[in-house]
Phi, psi and omega in degrees: 000167178298328177299321179293320183294315179297320179298317181295325180283352181085007180267079189287336178296314180288318176306314177304320179301314179292323180293322180294323176292323177299312178298318180296322180288327182280330188305121180074358176263316185215113187294324180290319179289324176297316177302313180298314178302315178301314184294320181288324173297316180299318178297317183294319176290326173296322178296324179288324179286343192296332182258009182261132180297150180296322181260101178232130184291346179272351180293126179267152178293155174311320182291320177291321177298318184294333186276345180276128176302149183303317183295325180287322177301312180302316179297315177294320177298322183291324187252353182226092183297334179289318175300314182300312180294315184296330184249010179301321181299315180294323177293322176297317176301319181300310183290329175298319178293319175297323180296316179299318179292332185278346184277000000 
């Protein structure tokens, strides 16, 4: 898929856009595809987070991240690379929880 290509090229931001579209299409339709999409989103966020310091003032708490609508998170992640990197760990945890729930 295009997400795989962009991930191989190291462009995780574009890869995330394609993975989110995949997840949105699979959600509630097919448990195996939804699980796969969650797993792949989690991996992409982990890759983004790996070079980010643990203590980052832009990192939001899990509660604050959960309070932001998904559409707003997607918009901020797409247009604010610092926000994306600072909150990648929290987003990875979110998709890990969805992955566990989808199995």
